[in-house]
N, C-alpha and C positions, 0 to 999 in steps of 0.2 A: 504494499499500499503505500510505503514512504520511498521517494525516491534516490535519497541520499543515503548510502549504507553509514557514512560518518555520524549522520546526525541521527540516525537510528539507534547505533552503538552508544553514542554519549547518553541518550535519555534514557536508555536501558538501566544504566549504572547506578548503584547507590552511593550518592556523593556526600561530601562534607568539606567544610574549609575551604582549602585552595582548590580542590578538585571541583567544587560547585563554581566556584568564582570562573576558574577554566570554561566550564560548560556554559556559564552565562554569556561569556565574551565570544566562545568558539560558534555558539548557536546563533548569536546575533549577527555573526559574518555569514554562516552559511545561510541564515534567513534571507540576508540581503542578496545574496547570490542567487538563491532559489526564485526568488520574486522576479528578479532581472531576467532569468531564463524563461521564467513562466510568461512574463511580459512579452516576450520576443516571439515565443511558440504558440501561447494558447490563444485562441480566436476569443475575441471581446465577447464575453457574456458566458462563456462555456466554463462550466462546474463540474469537472470530471470526478471529483472526490466527495464520497457519501459517508456520513456518518452512520455505522450500523446501528448505535444506539436510538437515535432520535429521526435520522433521516436529512438533516441537515446538508447541505451540500456548499462545497468551497471550491474555488478555482485553484488554490493551491495545496500541495498534500501537507506542508509545514504549518498552514492555517488549519488543518483538519486535525493533526496531532494535538496542537494546543488547544483546539476546541474539546477532543475527547479525555483532555485531563478534567474538565467540570464534571464527566459522569463517573469517574474512577475516584476523583478526589485527590488526584496526584498535585502536589506542590513541590516543585524539583528547586525553586529559585528562593534564596532566602536574604532577607534584608541583613546586612552586616551591621546595623544599628541597635536594631531592636529584636531580631529573630523571627520576625513574623515571614510566613511562606506564601509564595504565589505559584499559580501554574504556567505564567508566563512572564516574559522578560518586560513587554509592555507594562503591564501591571505592577510590577516592580519599580520600575522606572518612576512611573507615576506614584507610587508609595512615597519613595525617597524624598521626594519635593516636600513631605510633611516635615521631616527632619531639616532640610534645609531651608524652609519657609520662602524658596524662591517662588516667585509669580511672574512669570515671563510674558504672559499674554494680557496686553493692555487695551482696554476698550477706547477706542478713538473718540467716541461720542462722549462719554462720562468720565475716561480717566481710570475705572475700576480695574483692578489688575486680578487675575486667574492663575492658579497653577496648572491648568490644564487648556488644553484648545478646544476642547468639546464643551467646557463650561463657558468659555466665553462666545462658542457660536450659539449657545442657548440664550447667553444674556442677551447678546445682540437682537434677538427676536423681541425682546420687551422694547427696545427702541424702534424697531420696525414695524411692530404690531403683527408679527407674522404668528398665526398660529395652526400649525400643520397638521396637529393630531386631533383627530374627532372622535367625539364618544359616540358609538353605534346605538345606544340606548336613549340617550338624550339631545344629542347633536351639540353639547357643549363642545369648545376647541380649546385647545391647548399647545403651548409654545415647546413642550419638550414631551416626549413618550414616558419618561417617569411618572411626570405629575398626572397624566393620562390614567396610568395603570393604578394609581392611588384612587382616582376619582372614581374608576370603574367598582371600586370596592364598595362604595355608595350604594351600586344598585345590587350586586351579588351578595353583600352581608359579609364579605371574607375579612377576616381579623386574623392575619398569619403572625402577629407577634404577641405572645403570651408571656405574662410575668410568673416566674416560677417560685414567687413567694405566695401569691393568691390565687392565681388562675386566670387572672381579668386579661383579657384579649384587646389588642388594638390593631389598627389598619396601617399606621406608621411606625417605622421602628424609634423615629424620635418620640413619639408619644410614650412609648414603653418605657425609654430613658428617663424621662422626665416623672413618669409614673412611680418607677423603682426608687426615686428619691424619698418617697412615702415610707418605704421601708426603711432605707438605709440613713435616711435624716440629713443626707448630703445636701449642702446648701453652698455651691461651687461660685454663686455671684454676690459679690460684696459691694456695698455703697461706700464711695471714697469719702464721702462727708459724713456719716456717722458711724459707719463700719456695719449697719445691719446687712444681714445675709439671706439671700434667696435661693429657693431651688430652680427657678426659672428666669432666664434671662428678662422676658418680657415684663416680669413682676418688678425685677430692680428698674427697669427702663420706667414703669410708672411710679413708683416710689421715688425715684431722683427728682420727680416734677413737685414734690412736697418742698424740697430744698429751692428749686429754681423759680417755683412758683408759676412754671408752663402749663398752659392749659390750650393744646393746639385743636383740640375738637370742638367746634361750635354748632350749635342747633339753628338750622337754618329757617325755624318757625320762630322762635323766641329770641334767638341771639346768646343764650346761656351757654357758657363755655365749662367743657369738661379737661381733666388730665388724661383719661383713657377714654378709647373708643367704645369699651364695651359699658361704660356708664353712660355715655351720651346715646348708645343704643335703647337703653333701659328708660331714659329719660324721654326720648322721642315717642315712646308708648303712651305718655302721659296726654300727648296731643292727639295721637292716632287712635287710642282706644284699643291696640292691639293685645291679644292675650293668647300668646302661641302655645300655653303650655296648660294641657288638659289632663285632669285627674281620670283615671281609668277606672274608679270606684264609681264615682257619681256624675262624672261629666263636668264637675266645674271647671272655669279657666281661669288663668292666671298670667299676669304679665311677665312676672320673673320667675325662674326655674327654683330658687330658694323658697318663695312662696308657697309653691306647688308642694315641695318636700316636707314644708310644715305643716301645710294642710293634710297631706296623705297619713300624718300620725294620729290623726282624729280615727281613721278606719284600722290602722294597725295597732293602737294604744301604745306606740312606742314613746318612752319618755327618756331621750337620752343625756338630758341635763339635769346633774343632780348637786344640792347643796351639802356643800362641804360641812356645814354647821349641823345642821340636822337629817341629812340622807335624803329628805324629801327631792323627788324627782318631777321634771317639767318638760313638757314637750317643744317649748320653745326656749331659746335662751334668753331672749328678753324678759319672760317671765319669771325666770331664775333671776335675774338681775333686780328686778322688782321686789321678789321674794326676800332676797339677800338684805333688803335694808332694813326688813323687820328683825334682824339680828343688828346690825350696824347702827341702827338709828338714823341712817344718813337720810336727810330730805332736801334734796338739791333742787326742788322748785320752790321759789319763795315769792310771796305777793308783795308787790310794790306799794300795796296800799296800805296793809296793815301790819306786814313783816312777818306773818306765819309761813312756816315751811311745810311740804309735803314731798311724799316719798313718791307719788306718782303724778304726772302731769295733768291726769284727766280728774284729779281732786283739786286743782288749782282752778277755781272759777272766778273769775272777775265780774263782780255786780257793777 
């Protein structure tokens, strides 16, 4: 199946250390010679080499050999900096950029730099408005195939990434990584102003606006401004009356998911908020806060007419 006996012999060896580096350099050289030879002698579009695992076809025998490593799990190329293994030299070269930090590919439109040419190609489509990949279910279009694959999971319900701690599953690997921080307590993102740490970068960005006072999201109906887009979306529902969250027990609808969760405890009887003074439990956190004032005697709501204080705002009535 493989045209070059030298290439086949090198690929079949069990290698380490200097021998692996020799294979790495030798195969790159052979690969380039094979590509030139095939380009000169193979008619355009012809793919004579087929994978017996999946049927995919290739124009060059060496590309077939590299592809077949996906099926057998063979990873003969090792990064000399971290030990991570790869099935082909191209993937190893791309990986090494992580260690060097090199970003050779620069967007002429905005100046942003990328480590891989393919990532730059995807990025350029943002400027051009190109969306080459369309969903066959709903027609929505995307600039890269990876985003389309993720989008498809909305229709199929596929969640290929599972948490090994609690079994919860996710459509994207990034969402799984963020979820796992609930279990590990990891908070890799720190505020340089106050030192507070966060599990997600987006939460840090929103937090930093407390220090800067920045409110980039404005309501186009009343002009009120917000520090994060999620709060703006919730606010806009006061204008539109939208209640997208429905209770599957009684059908009552709510503008916010948190309000729905609290409501559902009426049906389930769940009371997750417990008083550390007397042990009494409550379905809602704010009800616990009110209750705890019976222990602390705290009365934060004061009447400006007579000076009396009250534990709950509802008890403060101005005549």
